N, C-alpha and C positions, 0 to 999 in steps of 0.2 A: 369698852363701850362700842357697840356696833353702830354702823352708819344709820340704821333706822332709829336708834335711840338718840343719836346726834340730831337727826332731822326732826324728830318729835320734840325734843327739848328746844331745838332752835326755833321751831314754830311757836312754842309757848313763850320763849324769850322775845320773839318778834312781837307777839300780841302785847306782852307786858311793856315792851319798849314803846309801842305805838300809844298805849294808854299813858305811860309816864311822860312821853314827849309833850303831851298836851298840858300837863300840870307841873312836872319837875324835869325839865329837859336835862339839867345837870346830873340828875340821878340816873337817867336812862343810859347815859354813856357808861356809867359804872356797872350797870346790870349786864350790858352787852360785853364789856371787858371781862367781867367775872366769868361769864359763860364761855368766852373764848379761852380764858386761862384754864378752866376746868377741862374743856375739850382737848386743849394742847397737852396738858399733863397726862390725860388718859392715853392719848395717842403716843406720847413720848415713852410711856411705859411699855406699850406694845411694840414699839420700834427697837427696844433693847434686844429682843431675840434676833431681829434682822441684823443688827449691828454685830452681835456675837457670831452669827453664822458667816457674815462677810469677812470678819476678822479671821476666823478659823480657815476659811477657804483661801484667803490671801496668804496666810502662813504656809498652807499646803502647797500653794503655787510658787512660793519663794519670792513673793512680792514683799518689799519692805513695808512693814506696818506703818511707818511714819507717813508714807504717801496716803494710805487709806485713812489714817487719823486726820490728815490735813483735809481730805475730801469731806469727811464727816464734819469737821469744824466749819468748812465753807457752807455746807448744807444747813447746819445749825444757825449760822449767822444769817443766811438768806431767809430762813423760815421765821426766826425771831424778829428780824427787821421788818419783814412783811406784816407780821402780826402787829408790831408796835406802830408801824406807819398807818395801817388801817384804823387802829384806835385813834391815832392823831387826826386822821381825816374825819372819822365819826364825830370827834370832838370839835371839828371845825378848824383845825390847824394844819392845813395842807402845806404851809410853808415849813413848819417843823418837820413834817414827814419827808419832804424833799431833801432837807439837810441831813436827816438821819440816813436816808437811802444813799446819799452821796458818801457819807462816812462809812457805811457798810460796804459799798463798792470798793473803796480804797482798802478797807480791811481785808476783803476777799482777794484783791490784787496782791497785797503784801503776803498773805498766806500762800497764794498760788505760785508766787515767784520762785521759790526753791524747787517746786515740782517742775515748773516750766524749764528752769535752768538744767535740771537733771535730764529731762527729755532731750533738750538741745545738745547737751554733752554726749548723750548716748548716740544721737544721730551723727554728730561730728566724728565720734569714734568709729562708727560703722563706715563712714565715707573715707 
């Protein structure tokens, strides 16, 4: 799905959302969420080539694949959390969005901790 297709479909979904907002506001949230999920799944499919290329390059450079995998997980958590929190805000539950964002930040910190530890150990070994 190209960016122009996303923008065109997004415009149509926006018009549909505006119409539904007047009559069935609860349904309008589902329409926007479904559109977001479809776009996300299409983009995720396109990102698979990028991930494979980065994995191949990291193996050629001698970088431990575990570090690259950790970075991919962190990016995935950030993107999924952002999507979910925006859906929460669209549905009028910003309090839930804040709590999910906090949980995601903790999850990212826990994933990043081994990488940070390895970096600090490497710096200590050099000194």
